[in-house]
N, C-alpha and C positions, 0 to 999 in steps of 0.2 A: 464460643459465639454465632449465632447464623445469620449468611448476607445476604439471603437467599427471601425472594420477597414470597410469602404465605398464602395460598388460595386455597379455601377449603370449605365445607360444607359439612353442617352440624350433621347430616343425615349421614355422611360419610368415616365419622370419626367413631370409632369403638369404646363405649365407655366404660370405667373405672367404675365399678358398684362399689361404696363403700355400706358398710352396717355393722359396725363394730361395738356400738355400745349403743345400749338403749334411750332412744330418743333423736340418735341421730341416725339417719337415714339418706344417701344419694346417688344421682351418678353423677361422674366426673367425662365430659368433654376436652378433651386438652386440643385447644389451637393450636397453641405454644409451648412447648415443653421450656421444663425452667432451666432444664442446664443447658439449655440451646441459644437463649436469648436472657440480652444484658440490658436492657431496657422496658422489655412490658412482657408482663402474663398472663394472658388469655385464655379465658374456658369459658362453659355452660355448665350449671350447678342445676343440676332437678331435683330437688327436695320431695320427698312422699310425703301425701298429708298427714297432718298430727307432727311432723319431722322436722328438723333443725340440720343443718349442713354442720356448725364448729360450736363449740361451748365462747361463749361473751368474750372478747378479745379486742384489742388494741392492737397497734402495731407503733415500732419506737422511729423505723427508717421507711417505711414503704405507705404512701397513700392506694387505698382502692374505693373502685367504683363499680357499683352495678346499677345492670335496664333490666327493669321487669317485664319479663316477655310475653310470661303467660302464667295466669291464680293471682293469689294473692295470699298476705300475712301479716306478719307486723317485723320489726327488727326492735329489739331491745338496745338502749344505747347506756350512758353511762348513769342518766338518770329517769329516764322514761319510754316508755312504748309508743313507737311509729306505724300507722299501719299503710301497707304498703300494697300495690296495685300494678295490675299490666300498663306498663307505660312510661311508668316513675320509674327516676335518675336519682343515685343516692351518692354519692361523692364522701367517702373517710377519710378524715384530715391523720396523720399520724397522729400520734400521745394521745391522751385521754381522753379528751376532744370527742378521738373519732371511735370508740368503745360499740364494736356490734356484734350480735347475735342475730344472724334473720330465722323466722320462726312460720314454715307451714301452716295456718291454723285450717285451712279447707281439711273434711273429712273425706273428700274425694275426688277432689281436685289435685295433680302436680302444680310445684310450683318451680316455674323455669324463668333461670336469668344467666345475662353473660356476665363476669368479672373480667375487670380490668384494673390489672396492678400493675405499680412500680417493681423492681426487684433489686434494691439496694442489697446488698448483700453483705456481712452478716446482719441480721436481721432480729431483730430482740420483739416476742411477742408476747404482751401480758392477758396474763387471763384472770379478771377480778375478781370470778367467782368463786374459783379453787384457789386461789392463793399461787398461782406458779409462773414461771417464767422460761418459756421458752426461745431458745438462740439456733437460727434456725438461719444454715450456710446452704444455701441454691445449689444443689445435685451436688453436696455432701452430706453432710448429716445433719439431724436434729435432735435437741437436747433437755430436756424438760428438768429444772428443778421448781421447790418450792421455794417459796421467796425467804420460809425460815428458818433457812439452809444454810445460809451467808455466816461465813466463816471472815476471820480477821486477814488481813492482807497477806501477811507472812505467818499463817498456821502453817505448820509441816514444813516450813523451811530450815 
């Protein structure tokens, strides 16, 4: 747990670049480190044109809030698409109602937003398009399963 005040500037943060799967490409600028803060995780995401940051998902135990700084795009929810643009603030509650996927629909401008998350750990992330579940224990592990892998509680005992 970090007990220090954090003052920084996006221009002084070295981004982590991710381009590991077709359709997903971004730079992440961490303001707070997941393993150092137990109340909030804050970072900037810069999504490249025509790309998304993460697959469509929702969290069982954490709320996310995005503020769009530059650019435009869409957010896919559980049942529709919402246009987003500079100045928009979107809050995603826990549970299926908070399902989201942010996509930069521009072909020539990056989409920059700041992401504020609560950090209840562990968290369960549901990926509704691929029927996966992720169990995230901040600072320790991330494990993913297909929902069809369900087994009986006593199997193997």
